[in-house]
C-alpha positions as CSV (number, residue, x, y, z in Angstrom):
1,M,147.6,49.6,62.4
2,K,145.8,53.0,62.3
3,K,143.8,52.0,65.4
4,C,147.1,51.3,67.2
5,Y,148.3,54.9,66.3
6,L,145.1,56.3,67.7
7,I,145.4,54.4,70.9
8,I,148.9,55.7,71.3
9,A,147.7,59.3,70.6
10,W,145.0,59.0,73.2
11,A,147.4,57.7,75.8
12,F,149.7,60.6,74.9
13,A,147.0,63.1,75.5
14,G,146.4,61.7,79.0
15,M,149.9,62.1,80.4
16,T,152.5,64.8,80.6
17,L,154.9,64.9,77.7
18,Q,158.0,62.9,78.5
19,S,160.9,61.8,76.4
20,C,160.2,59.9,73.2
21,T,161.6,56.7,74.6
22,E,159.4,56.9,77.8
23,F,156.4,57.7,75.7
24,L,156.9,54.9,73.2
25,D,157.7,52.4,76.0
26,A,154.5,53.3,78.0
27,K,151.7,50.8,77.5
28,P,148.2,52.4,77.1
29,K,145.6,51.3,79.6
30,Q,143.0,48.9,78.3
31,N,140.2,51.1,79.3
32,L,141.4,54.1,77.2
33,V,138.9,55.2,74.5
34,I,140.1,55.2,70.9
35,P,139.4,58.7,69.5
36,S,136.7,58.3,66.9
37,T,134.2,61.2,67.2
38,L,134.6,64.8,66.1
39,D,134.6,65.7,69.8
40,D,137.5,63.3,70.3
41,Y,139.5,65.0,67.6
42,Q,138.8,68.4,68.9
43,G,139.9,67.2,72.3
44,L,143.3,66.2,70.9
45,L,143.8,69.6,69.3
46,D,142.8,71.3,72.5
47,A,145.6,69.5,74.5
48,E,147.1,72.9,75.4
49,Q,148.9,71.7,78.5
50,R,150.3,68.7,76.6
51,G,152.2,70.7,74.0
52,M,149.8,72.0,71.3
53,N,150.3,75.5,72.5
54,S,153.9,75.3,73.6
55,F,156.9,76.9,71.9
56,P,160.7,76.1,72.1
57,V,162.8,77.9,74.5
58,N,166.3,77.2,73.1
59,G,166.3,80.4,70.9
60,M,165.3,82.5,73.9
61,I,168.2,81.2,75.9
62,S,170.7,81.9,73.1
63,S,169.3,85.4,72.4
64,D,170.5,88.8,73.7
65,D,167.1,89.5,75.4
66,L,168.4,88.1,78.7
67,F,171.3,88.0,81.0
68,F,171.9,85.3,83.5
69,G,173.3,85.9,87.0
70,N,176.0,83.8,88.5
71,G,173.6,81.9,90.8
72,L,171.6,80.7,87.8
73,L,174.6,79.9,85.7
74,Q,175.9,77.6,88.5
75,R,172.6,75.6,88.5
76,L,172.0,75.2,84.7
77,P,172.3,71.8,83.2
78,F,174.9,71.2,80.5
79,T,172.7,71.9,77.4
80,M,171.3,75.1,78.7
81,T,174.8,76.4,79.6
82,A,175.9,75.4,76.1
83,L,173.0,77.2,74.5
84,Y,173.7,80.4,76.6
85,F,177.3,80.5,75.7
86,W,176.9,79.3,72.1
87,E,179.1,76.3,72.6
88,K,179.6,74.1,69.5
89,E,178.7,70.9,71.4
90,L,175.2,71.1,72.9
91,Y,174.4,67.6,74.2
92,I,175.8,64.8,76.2
93,A,175.6,61.3,74.6
94,D,172.2,60.0,73.7
95,E,170.5,63.1,75.0
96,E,166.9,64.1,74.0
97,D,165.7,67.7,73.7
98,V,162.2,68.9,74.5
99,N,162.7,71.7,71.9
100,W,162.6,68.9,69.3
101,I,160.2,66.5,71.0
102,I,157.3,68.8,71.7
103,P,157.0,70.4,68.3
104,Y,157.0,66.9,66.7
105,G,154.5,65.8,69.3
106,K,152.3,68.7,68.0
107,V,152.8,67.4,64.5
108,F,151.9,63.8,65.6
109,Y,148.6,65.0,67.2
110,A,147.7,66.8,64.1
111,N,148.4,63.9,61.9
112,V,146.3,61.6,64.1
113,V,143.4,63.9,63.6
114,L,143.9,64.1,59.9
115,D,144.3,60.4,59.5
116,G,141.2,59.8,61.6
117,L,139.1,62.3,59.6
118,A,140.1,60.6,56.4
119,D,138.1,57.6,57.5
120,Y,135.2,59.5,59.1
121,E,131.8,59.4,57.5
122,P,129.8,62.6,58.3
123,A,126.2,62.1,59.2
124,N,125.1,65.4,57.7
125,G,126.2,68.7,56.2
126,A,127.0,70.2,59.6
127,E,129.3,67.4,60.5
128,R,131.0,67.7,57.1
129,Q,131.6,71.4,57.7
130,R,133.0,70.7,61.2
131,M,135.3,68.0,59.7
132,E,136.7,70.7,57.3
133,E,137.3,73.1,60.2
134,L,139.0,70.3,62.3
135,A,141.2,69.4,59.3
136,A,142.2,73.0,58.8
137,S,142.9,73.3,62.5
138,A,145.0,70.2,62.5
139,R,147.0,71.5,59.5
140,F,147.6,74.8,61.3
141,F,149.1,72.9,64.3
142,R,151.1,70.7,62.0
143,A,152.5,73.8,60.4
144,M,153.3,75.3,63.8
145,G,155.2,72.2,64.9
146,H,157.2,72.0,61.6
147,Y,157.9,75.8,61.7
148,E,159.3,75.6,65.3
149,V,161.7,72.8,64.4
150,L,162.7,74.4,61.0
151,M,163.5,77.8,62.6
152,H,165.7,76.3,65.3
153,F,167.2,73.2,63.8
154,A,167.9,74.3,60.2
155,E,170.1,77.0,58.8
156,P,168.8,80.6,58.4
157,Y,166.9,80.6,55.1
158,D,169.0,82.0,52.2
159,P,166.9,82.8,49.2
160,D,169.9,82.5,47.0
161,R,170.6,78.9,47.9
162,M,168.7,75.9,46.6
163,D,170.8,73.3,48.4
164,Q,169.8,74.1,52.0
165,L,168.5,71.2,54.1
166,G,165.3,71.6,56.0
167,I,163.8,69.2,58.4
168,P,161.9,65.9,58.4
169,I,158.4,66.6,57.3
170,R,155.9,64.2,58.8
171,L,152.5,63.8,57.1
172,T,151.3,60.6,58.8
173,S,150.7,59.4,62.3
174,D,152.7,56.3,61.6
175,I,155.5,56.6,64.2
176,N,157.5,53.7,62.5
177,Q,157.9,55.6,59.3
178,K,161.5,56.9,58.8
179,V,161.6,60.3,57.2
180,K,164.7,62.0,55.8
181,R,165.3,65.8,55.9
182,S,163.4,67.6,53.2
183,T,165.0,70.6,51.5
184,M,164.5,74.0,53.0
185,L,162.1,75.0,50.2
186,E,160.1,71.8,50.5
187,S,159.8,72.3,54.3
188,F,158.6,75.9,53.9
189,S,156.2,74.9,51.1
190,Q,154.5,72.3,53.2
191,L,154.0,74.5,56.3
192,I,152.8,77.4,54.1
193,A,150.3,75.1,52.4
194,D,149.0,74.0,55.8
195,L,148.7,77.6,57.0
196,E,146.9,78.7,53.8
197,A,144.3,76.0,54.3
198,G,143.3,77.8,57.5
199,T,142.8,81.1,55.6
200,Q,140.1,79.4,53.5
201,V,138.1,77.4,56.1
202,L,138.6,78.6,59.7
203,E,136.5,81.3,61.4
204,E,137.9,84.8,61.3
205,K,138.5,84.8,65.0
206,S,138.3,82.0,67.5
207,D,136.4,82.5,70.8
208,I,139.2,80.5,72.4
209,P,142.6,81.9,71.5
210,T,144.4,78.6,71.9
211,R,142.5,77.4,68.8
212,P,143.4,78.4,65.2
213,S,141.6,81.0,63.1
214,K,142.0,82.9,59.9
215,W,143.4,85.7,61.9
216,A,146.1,83.4,63.3
217,A,146.8,81.8,59.9
218,H,147.4,85.2,58.2
219,A,149.5,86.4,61.1
220,M,151.6,83.3,61.1
221,L,152.1,83.6,57.3
222,S,153.3,87.1,57.8
223,R,155.9,85.8,60.3
224,V,156.9,82.9,58.0
225,Y,157.3,85.1,54.9
226,L,159.3,87.7,56.9
227,N,161.8,84.9,57.8
228,M,162.0,83.9,54.1
229,H,162.7,87.5,53.1
230,R,159.5,87.5,51.0
231,Y,158.5,90.9,52.0
232,D,155.8,91.2,49.4
233,L,153.9,88.2,50.9
234,A,154.7,89.2,54.5
235,Y,153.1,92.6,53.6
236,E,150.0,90.9,52.1
237,H,149.3,88.6,55.0
238,S,150.1,91.3,57.6
239,K,147.5,93.5,56.0
240,K,144.9,90.7,55.9
241,A,145.5,89.8,59.5
242,L,145.2,93.5,60.6
243,E,142.0,93.8,58.6
244,I,140.5,91.1,60.8
245,G,141.8,92.6,64.0
246,N,144.3,95.4,64.7
247,E,143.5,96.4,68.3
248,L,146.4,97.4,70.5
249,M,146.1,97.9,74.3
250,D,146.7,101.5,75.3
251,Y,149.2,101.2,78.0
252,K,148.2,104.6,79.3
253,T,144.8,103.2,80.4
254,I,146.2,100.1,82.2
255,E,146.2,100.0,85.9
256,T,147.5,97.0,87.7
257,D,149.3,96.1,90.9
258,L,149.5,92.4,90.0
259,P,152.9,90.6,89.6
260,Y,152.3,90.3,85.9
261,S,151.1,93.3,83.9
262,F,148.7,91.8,81.4
263,E,145.7,89.5,81.4
264,V,145.7,86.1,79.7
265,F,144.1,86.3,76.3
266,N,144.4,90.1,76.3
267,P,142.9,91.8,73.1
268,E,146.3,91.7,71.3
269,V,146.6,87.9,71.5
270,I,145.9,86.3,68.1
271,H,147.1,82.8,68.9
272,H,148.1,81.9,72.4
273,Q,151.3,79.9,73.0
274,Q,153.7,79.7,75.9
275,Q,157.3,78.8,76.1
276,Y,158.3,75.6,77.9
277,T,158.9,76.0,81.6
278,T,162.6,75.6,82.5
279,T,165.0,76.5,85.2
280,V,165.5,79.7,83.3
281,T,161.8,80.6,83.3
282,L,161.4,80.4,87.0
283,S,164.6,82.0,88.1
284,A,164.9,85.4,89.6
285,D,168.5,85.4,88.3
286,N,167.2,85.6,84.7
287,F,167.6,89.3,84.1
288,V,166.8,91.6,81.2
289,N,169.9,92.5,79.2
290,P,170.9,96.0,80.5
291,E,171.8,97.0,76.9
292,L,168.2,96.4,75.9
293,V,166.8,98.4,78.9
294,S,168.9,101.4,77.8
295,L,167.0,101.6,74.5
296,Y,163.8,102.8,76.1
297,D,162.9,106.5,76.3
298,S,161.9,107.7,79.8
299,A,158.4,108.4,78.5
300,D,158.0,104.8,77.3
301,L,155.4,102.9,79.3
302,R,156.9,99.6,78.4
303,L,159.6,100.3,81.1
304,K,156.8,100.1,83.6
305,F,154.8,97.2,82.3
306,F,157.6,95.0,81.0
307,F,160.1,95.2,83.8
308,E,160.4,95.3,87.6
309,P,163.4,95.6,89.9
310,S,165.0,92.3,90.9
311,G,166.5,91.4,94.2
312,T,169.9,92.2,92.7
313,E,171.0,95.8,92.5
314,D,170.7,97.5,89.1
315,R,169.1,94.4,87.6
316,L,165.6,94.0,86.2
317,N,163.3,91.0,85.7
318,F,160.7,90.7,83.0
319,R,157.1,90.7,83.9
320,G,155.3,91.7,80.7
321,N,154.2,88.2,79.7
322,Y,151.2,88.1,77.4
323,T,150.3,84.8,79.1
324,G,149.1,86.6,82.2
325,D,151.5,84.6,84.5
326,F,155.1,83.5,84.8
327,Y,155.1,81.6,81.4
328,F,156.9,83.5,78.7
329,F,154.6,84.2,75.7
330,G,155.4,82.2,72.6
331,G,152.4,83.0,70.5
332,I,151.6,85.7,68.0
333,A,150.0,89.0,68.8
334,T,148.8,92.2,67.0
335,D,151.8,94.2,68.0
336,E,154.1,91.8,66.2
337,V,152.0,91.9,63.0
338,V,152.0,95.7,63.1
339,L,155.8,95.5,63.1
340,N,155.8,92.9,60.4
341,L,153.7,95.3,58.3
342,A,156.1,98.1,59.1
343,E,159.2,96.3,58.0
344,S,157.7,94.6,54.9
345,A,156.2,98.0,53.8
346,F,159.6,99.6,54.1
347,R,161.2,96.8,52.1
348,L,158.7,97.4,49.4
349,G,159.4,101.2,49.3
350,E,156.2,102.2,51.2
351,E,158.0,104.3,53.7
352,D,155.0,106.4,54.7
353,E,153.0,103.3,55.5
354,A,155.9,101.9,57.4
355,L,156.3,105.0,59.6
356,E,152.5,105.1,60.1
357,A,152.6,101.6,61.4
358,V,155.4,102.4,63.9
359,N,153.5,105.5,65.1
360,Y,150.4,103.4,65.5
361,L,152.2,101.1,67.9
362,L,154.0,103.9,69.8
363,E,150.8,105.9,70.3
364,H,149.7,102.9,72.5
365,R,153.0,102.6,74.3
366,M,154.1,106.1,75.2
367,E,152.9,108.5,77.8
368,A,150.3,111.2,77.0
369,G,151.6,113.9,74.7
370,F,153.5,111.7,72.3
371,E,153.3,113.5,68.9
372,G,154.6,110.7,66.7
373,L,157.8,110.2,64.8
374,S,158.4,112.3,61.7
375,G,161.1,112.9,59.2
376,L,162.4,109.3,59.3
377,S,163.3,107.7,56.0
378,G,165.8,105.3,54.4
379,N,168.2,103.5,56.6
380,N,167.2,105.6,59.6
381,L,163.6,104.4,59.3
382,L,164.7,100.8,59.0
383,L,166.9,101.0,62.0
384,R,164.0,102.4,64.0
385,I,161.7,99.6,62.9
386,V,164.3,97.1,64.0
387,E,164.8,98.8,67.3
388,E,161.0,98.8,68.0
389,R,160.9,95.1,67.2
390,R,163.5,94.5,69.8
391,K,161.8,96.7,72.4
392,E,158.3,95.4,71.8
393,L,158.8,91.7,71.3
394,V,161.2,91.2,74.2
395,F,161.2,87.7,75.9
396,R,158.9,86.2,73.2
397,T,161.5,84.1,71.3
398,V,161.3,86.5,68.3
399,R,164.6,88.1,68.8
400,W,166.7,85.0,68.0
401,L,164.9,84.5,64.7
402,D,165.3,88.1,63.9
403,L,169.0,87.9,64.5
404,K,169.3,85.0,62.2
405,R,167.6,87.0,59.5
406,Y,169.5,90.2,60.1
407,N,172.8,88.3,59.4
408,F,172.0,88.7,55.7
409,Y,172.0,92.6,56.0
410,P,175.3,94.2,56.9
411,E,173.7,97.2,58.4
412,L,171.7,95.1,60.8
413,Q,174.2,92.5,61.8
414,V,175.0,92.1,65.5
415,T,177.9,90.5,67.3
416,L,176.8,88.9,70.6
417,S,179.0,88.4,73.6
418,R,178.8,86.9,77.1
419,N,181.2,87.2,80.0
420,Y,181.7,84.7,82.9
421,N,184.7,84.1,85.1
422,D,187.0,86.4,83.1
423,Q,186.1,84.4,79.9
424,E,184.3,85.9,77.0
425,S,182.1,84.0,74.5
426,I,181.5,85.7,71.1
427,L,178.9,84.9,68.5
428,P,179.7,86.8,65.3
429,P,177.2,87.4,62.5
430,G,176.5,84.4,60.2
431,D,178.2,81.9,62.5
432,T,177.1,78.3,62.1
433,R,176.2,78.2,65.8
434,Y,173.0,80.0,64.9
435,T,171.8,76.5,63.9
436,F,171.2,74.0,66.7
437,L,172.3,70.4,66.5
438,I,169.7,67.7,66.0
439,P,169.5,65.9,69.3
440,P,171.6,62.7,69.6
441,A,168.6,60.6,70.6
442,E,166.9,61.5,67.3
443,M,170.0,60.8,65.3
444,N,170.1,57.3,66.9
445,L,166.5,56.5,66.1
446,N,166.2,58.1,62.7
447,P,169.7,58.8,61.2
448,L,169.7,62.2,59.6
449,V,172.3,64.5,58.1
450,Q,173.6,66.4,61.1
451,N,173.9,70.2,61.1
452,V,177.3,71.9,61.0
453,R,177.8,74.0,64.2
């Protein structure tokens, strides 16, 4: 039976990710090789163009980073329109959702590697060490897949509630196994354990940023704990990640006439991921929210490197992708960890360190002559950290997750609104529509408790 799962996995690696039904119906070719060597397992984990380094786009579409023009709105499929306007119903009958499928595909790949390694007999010490590194890498990717589903298809984490539902946690490559939703705490505990494994075994930095590293594991743990409101642990892992690497690009020294401002795998990229390509990604009618643009100071170089005039008057498109091309970045980078450190330090009462972190970022983003922020403390400092998160991490999927977290703090809550054809859609703080519905196709195959929306 395990050999069957491995054949399926190898077939999966050789074709573009399609729907679950199409994938499971596809018969693997007889000449496909069953993955059995350490190089085979590395190849599965390196399937960057087949989803291992992809990130969901549903949170981006629902966030206030972007603003859709009428031309794009008229071309959007039902689900994307529903996401954009925060409709209660997101799907047509029996519909699948790539935002669910690809993260669990990532989990499947990782489990295939872990199941295969469990039966592998190393020939020597070097192979044993490589097995440990591959297992830690697989657990990192499994954590990423579970995290992506948890953050979009479960409620915002509430540290005062023990009854919250999490997601199905899959720890085997057996595709026939039915898995119920774990609790929120169980879900977080598993993905944290998988990430922590990487902090013990992996190299500090990977020569290939699509592969995991200690740097990436600590950086991801800082993000996870921030979303859990565990600011002590977010602070700890932010510090550890920045001790491995804290380089920021100095925007004053960048000169480029290219359509996209930054190179792929630039020095800030800790772990490379890109958001799925959609109608939204490729459309010139996907504008930057004007309200967001108004937050930047005229001396802020991010105005130059993040945005460019569109073909529509008074509208800007985003061009500051850390992917180096038209794909929106979905990974984690040094600038985000610096801001994680700033907020977690503030929450722990270390205001001087929090302000120092913000100034460290701004020194690399502002025109020459920037003297640094001073005199900020208390709520004014927190609001500035939150503002810098919004301005720095734009179009990276982070904003939606931040908004979900801010709903627990009255001073940070935001009411979102969209207008179209004289109709207004409103998303108030704490609304159940911050949680996406589990796709109907998944509910048909593996009955689960559906979310309230």
